[in-house]
N, C-alpha and C positions, 0 to 999 in steps of 0.2 A: 582565240578561236577554240571552240570545244572540239575535242577529238571524238571520232565516231568509229566503231568497229561493227561489222555486219553480224557477228555471232556473239553469243553469250557464253562465258566460262564460269564455272562454279568456284574457281579459285581466283584470288586477286592477282592482277598483273603488276609485277614489281612491288612498289610500296603503296598500292591503292588498297588500303586496309579498311576503308569505310565504304559501304554500299547502300544506295537507295534503290528500292524496287517499287515501281508503280504499276499496278495492275489496272489497265484501262478498261472501263465499262463502255465498250463501243461495239457496234455491229460490224462496221467496215474496218476491221482491225488493221489491215495493211495500209489503207489510205490514211487512217488517223495517225498511225505511227509515222508514216512518211511526212505528214504535215508537221507533227511535233518535232521530229528530228531535224527536218529542214530548217525550222525556226531556231532550234537550239544551235545549229551549225552556222547560223547567220546568213542563210541564203535569202531570207526576207530582209531587205534593206531597212524596213521600218522597225524591225526587231533587233537589228545588229547591235546598235549602241546600247540598248537596254540589256541585252544578254551579256555583251562583253563587259559591261559595267558591274554585273552582279555575279557572273560565273567565272572563276579562275580558269586560266588557259589549260591547266593540267587535269581538268575533269574529263573522265572518259565516259562516253555515252554508248550504250549497246541496247539491243532489243531482241526479244525472243517471243514470237507469237504476239499476244496482247500485253506482254510485259515489257516495260521500259526500265533500263538500269542506268545508274550513274555511279561511278567509282571515284573516290578521292583519297588523298593521303591522310586527311585528318577530319575530325568532326566539324570543325568550323568551316572548312572548305565545302564539305558536303551540304551543310546547312545553307550556304549561299546558293549552291546549285539547286537545292530543293525549292528555294523561293522562286528562282527563275523558271524551273520546270512547272511548278504549280501555277505561276502566272500565265504561262503559255497554255496550259490545260484549261484554265479558267476562260481565257479569251476564245478558245476553240469550243467551249461548252462541253468539255470531256470530263466525265466523272472518273475518279481513280482512287484506289486504296493504296496508301503509301506506307512502306515499312522501311525502317532504318536498321542496318546490321553492321557489326564490326567483326573483323577476322580474328578468331581465337587461335593464336599460334600454337598453344598447347594441344588443342583438340583438332587442329587443321580443319576448321569448319566456320561457317558464318553464325554468329550469335545475335539474335534479334534483340534490340534495345529500345526501339520505339515503333509502335506502342508496346508496352510490356506484355509478355506472354500471359495469357489467362492461367488460372490455376491448373486446369486440365492440360493445357499446352505445356506449361512448365513441368508438370509431372511426366508427360510423354518425352519431353526433351531430356530431362534428367535420366529417365530410363534408357533412352538411346545412348546417352553419354556413358552410363555405367556399362552397357553392353559393349560399346566401342573400346572401353578401357579394360574389359575383362581379359585375363591372360589365357591364351590358347596356344595350341601347337598344331602346325599344319605342315604337310609334306607336299612339295610342289616339284614337278618333274619337267625338265626342259631338255631339248636336244642341242648339241653343239658339235661343230666339225672338229675332228681330232687335231687339226693343225693349230687351232686357236682355243682349245679347251681350257688351257691354263689361264689365259687372259680372261676368258669368260667367267671362270670360277672366282678369280681374284676380284673381278668387278662386282659380282654378287655378294661376296664376303664383305667387301667395303660397304655396299649398300645396306646389308644387314647391320653392320657395326654402326653406321650413321643413324639408323632407325632405332638403335638400342635393342636389337633382337639377338637372341642366342641362335646360332646357325651351325648345323652339321651337314656335311656334304658327303654324298655317296655316289660313286661312279659306276656306270654299267657300260663298259666298252663294247662297241660293235665294230664292224669292218671299216666303215668310212666315217662313222660319227659316234658320238658318245652321249648317252643319256645321263644327265646329272640330276640327282634328287637332292633338294635342299629341305631339310627339316628345320623349321624356324619356330621359335617360341617367343611370345610377347603379346602386347595389346592387339586386339583384333583389327583395329583401324590401321595399325602399323603393318600387320600381316597383309592386309588388303593392298597397302601401298607397295610392299615388297613384291606381291604377286603381279601388280601392274608393271613394275620395273623389270621383273624377270621376263615377262612376255615381250616387252619392248627390246630388251637386250638379246633375247633369243632371235628375234627377227633381224636385229642388227648383225648378229654373228653369222646368220645364214647368208645375208647379203655379202658380208666380208669374205666368207669362205668361198662363195661362188665366184667372187672377183679374183681371189687368189688362184683358184683352180682353172679359171678360164683365161688367166693372164698369159700373153705370148712370151713373157719373160719367164 
């Protein structure tokens, strides 16, 4: 049975390092996607044996607007999924442009492999990669409750270390909370990832601090 998820993520789930993206050329986007996904999930008994015979059970199907996605652990598995998807689209008379990408672990992004990028697209992609790898310094400020400031700081230091970033911490104590400034240096794409982690950790510490202060114990 093919798995299906209601939303699409830009990052691979688990070991799903290969992605198919099919942009459907349809006016009734929602209805067409429902039809395609229903057949891929085997709800149509006439299609069930055909789909199960050609699509491995660990293929993940998602959709976003008029785009249909399939994720697989390797290229061979995704190729089998592609054949099944294109067969369904052909039976439904739905035109689609299909792109195959693999996850680049060094750049943390999808890299298109089929069809190959045009000369202009390749130049734009290379420019974007150079920009993402450019070394930069950024200072980010977050608030933390005084009771758990130490844990908050250690968590973000570990995050910076795992991302390969240089990190300096500056504290600005207040009555009930502490503002912590993290000055981090490294590739811009890693700085973006650190900023997302910092925001998530800040909200987590706020919830934890609130729980501690309102606890009857």
